[in-house]
C-alpha positions as CSV (number, residue, x, y, z in Angstrom):
1,M,138.0,171.4,0.7
2,H,136.4,171.3,-2.7
3,K,132.7,170.4,-2.9
4,P,133.3,167.6,-5.5
5,H,135.7,165.9,-3.1
6,R,133.0,165.9,-0.4
7,L,130.4,164.6,-2.7
8,L,132.6,161.7,-3.9
9,A,133.5,160.9,-0.3
10,L,129.8,161.0,0.6
11,L,129.1,158.6,-2.3
12,G,131.7,156.3,-0.8
13,Y,129.5,156.0,2.3
14,L,126.3,155.8,0.4
15,L,127.4,153.1,-2.0
16,L,128.8,150.9,0.8
17,L,131.1,148.5,-0.9
18,I,131.3,149.7,-4.5
19,G,131.8,153.4,-3.8
20,P,135.0,153.1,-1.7
21,L,136.5,150.5,-4.1
22,L,135.9,152.9,-7.0
23,I,137.4,155.8,-5.1
24,L,140.5,153.7,-4.3
25,L,140.9,152.6,-7.9
26,L,140.2,156.0,-9.6
27,R,141.2,158.7,-7.1
28,R,144.1,157.2,-5.2
29,K,146.1,160.4,-4.9
30,D,143.4,162.4,-3.0
31,R,144.1,162.0,0.7
32,F,140.6,163.0,1.9
33,L,138.9,160.6,-0.5
34,V,141.2,157.7,0.3
35,Y,140.8,158.3,4.1
36,H,137.0,158.2,3.9
37,A,137.0,155.3,1.5
38,C,139.0,153.4,4.0
39,Q,136.6,154.3,6.8
40,S,133.7,153.2,4.6
41,L,135.5,149.9,3.8
42,A,135.9,149.3,7.5
43,L,132.2,149.8,8.0
44,A,131.5,147.4,5.1
45,G,133.9,144.8,6.6
46,A,132.1,145.1,10.0
47,T,128.7,144.8,8.3
48,L,129.8,141.5,6.8
49,A,132.1,140.2,9.6
50,V,129.8,140.4,12.6
51,P,126.8,138.4,11.3
52,L,129.1,135.9,9.6
53,L,131.0,135.4,12.8
54,W,127.7,135.0,14.7
55,L,126.6,132.4,12.2
56,V,129.8,130.4,12.2
57,V,130.2,130.3,16.0
58,G,126.5,129.8,16.8
59,W,125.9,127.1,14.2
60,S,129.1,125.2,14.9
61,F,128.2,125.3,18.7
62,A,124.7,124.0,17.9
63,F,126.1,121.2,15.7
64,L,128.7,120.2,18.2
65,S,126.2,120.2,21.1
66,V,124.1,117.7,19.2
67,E,126.6,115.5,17.4
68,F,129.7,115.6,19.6
69,P,128.7,116.4,23.2
70,L,132.0,115.1,24.5
71,F,133.7,118.3,23.2
72,Y,132.2,120.0,26.2
73,L,134.8,118.0,28.2
74,I,137.7,119.9,26.6
75,P,137.3,123.2,28.6
76,V,136.5,121.2,31.8
77,A,139.6,119.2,31.3
78,L,141.7,122.3,30.8
79,L,140.3,123.8,34.0
80,L,140.8,120.6,36.0
81,L,144.3,119.9,34.8
82,G,145.5,123.5,35.4
83,P,146.3,122.9,39.0
84,V,148.4,119.8,38.0
85,L,150.5,121.9,35.8
86,R,150.9,124.6,38.4
87,R,152.0,122.0,41.0
88,S,154.5,120.6,38.6
89,Q,155.9,124.0,37.9
90,H,156.0,124.8,41.6
91,A,157.8,121.5,42.4
92,S,160.4,122.0,39.7
93,R,161.0,125.6,40.8
94,Y,161.4,124.9,44.5
95,R,162.8,121.4,44.2
96,D,160.0,120.1,46.4
97,R,160.9,116.7,47.9
98,W,157.3,115.4,48.0
99,G,156.3,117.2,44.8
100,W,155.6,114.0,42.8
101,L,153.1,112.9,45.5
102,K,151.3,116.2,45.4
103,I,151.2,116.2,41.6
104,S,150.0,112.6,41.5
105,L,147.2,113.2,44.0
106,T,146.1,116.4,42.2
107,A,146.1,114.6,38.9
108,L,144.1,111.7,40.4
109,V,141.5,114.1,41.8
110,A,141.3,115.9,38.4
111,L,140.8,112.7,36.5
112,A,138.1,111.5,38.9
113,L,136.3,114.8,38.5
114,L,136.7,114.6,34.7
115,A,135.2,111.1,34.8
116,L,132.2,112.4,36.9
117,C,131.8,115.2,34.4
118,S,131.8,112.7,31.5
119,L,129.0,110.7,33.3
120,A,127.0,113.8,33.9
121,L,127.5,114.8,30.3
122,N,126.3,111.5,29.0
123,W,123.2,111.8,31.1
124,L,122.5,115.3,29.9
125,A,123.4,114.8,26.3
126,P,120.1,113.5,25.0
127,T,117.9,115.9,26.9
128,L,119.5,119.3,27.6
129,L,122.5,119.7,25.3
130,P,120.6,119.9,22.0
131,L,119.0,123.0,23.4
132,G,122.3,124.7,24.2
133,G,123.2,125.6,20.6
134,P,119.9,127.3,19.7
135,L,119.8,129.1,23.0
136,L,123.3,130.4,22.4
137,L,122.3,131.6,19.0
138,M,119.2,133.4,20.3
139,A,121.1,134.9,23.2
140,S,124.1,136.1,21.2
141,F,121.9,137.7,18.5
142,S,121.8,140.7,20.7
143,T,125.4,141.2,19.9
144,V,124.5,141.3,16.2
145,I,121.8,143.9,16.9
146,A,124.3,146.0,19.0
147,A,126.8,145.9,16.2
148,A,124.2,147.0,13.7
149,L,123.2,149.9,15.9
150,A,126.9,150.8,16.3
151,W,127.3,150.6,12.5
152,A,124.3,152.9,11.9
153,V,125.8,155.5,14.3
154,A,129.3,155.2,12.7
155,W,127.8,155.5,9.2
156,L,126.0,158.7,10.1
157,A,129.1,160.0,11.9
158,G,131.2,159.2,8.8
159,M,128.8,161.1,6.5
160,A,128.8,164.1,9.0
161,N,132.6,164.1,9.0
162,V,132.6,164.2,5.2
163,L,130.1,167.0,5.0
164,R,132.2,169.0,7.5
165,G,135.4,168.2,5.6
166,Q,137.1,166.5,8.5
167,E,139.3,163.4,8.6
168,R,138.1,161.9,11.8
169,P,137.6,158.2,12.3
170,V,134.1,156.8,12.7
171,P,133.1,155.5,16.1
172,V,133.7,151.9,17.0
173,Y,135.0,150.7,13.6
174,G,137.2,153.7,12.8
175,G,140.4,152.0,14.0
176,W,140.1,149.4,11.3
177,G,139.8,152.2,8.7
178,E,142.8,154.0,10.2
179,R,144.9,150.9,9.9
180,L,143.8,150.4,6.3
181,F,144.5,154.0,5.5
182,D,148.0,153.7,7.0
183,R,148.7,150.7,4.8
184,L,147.4,152.4,1.7
185,S,148.7,155.9,2.4
186,F,151.4,157.4,0.3
């Protein structure tokens, strides 16, 4: 492995987004450089994706918990109506004679529980639900911190692989880089 190739690949990791893009544009025929440029692009993608995903999910949850608290009923309804669907599948599969009665009673119980959940939700909506979004944001920020720590380890491992002249994927995010490399490889 030539030393200039290692230095260019190392620059691909040091100049996080610009370096790999320049390598892919200018040195597309060098397999070693393209491989590490793809690994560095995977790290850059993870660097952008994880905090953005945290923001979108957290803020939308915070907004929905304040503005539309009835959206909390959707997962509850899915859980409660699941047995109704299972009973109807069971009745059609085994040609149950009294299946319609069992399905009707299960649906009636599910709808009664859903109505009780709606009443409880209307009671909790002004006091506790506005706290749900910010609490979720604070609690899930540890995922962003863990992703940042994993990114730092992967970044150091990628630079170590370059200096050793190895084509090994970086930890955690290396699979993304491998898939990108497979798509771009010659």
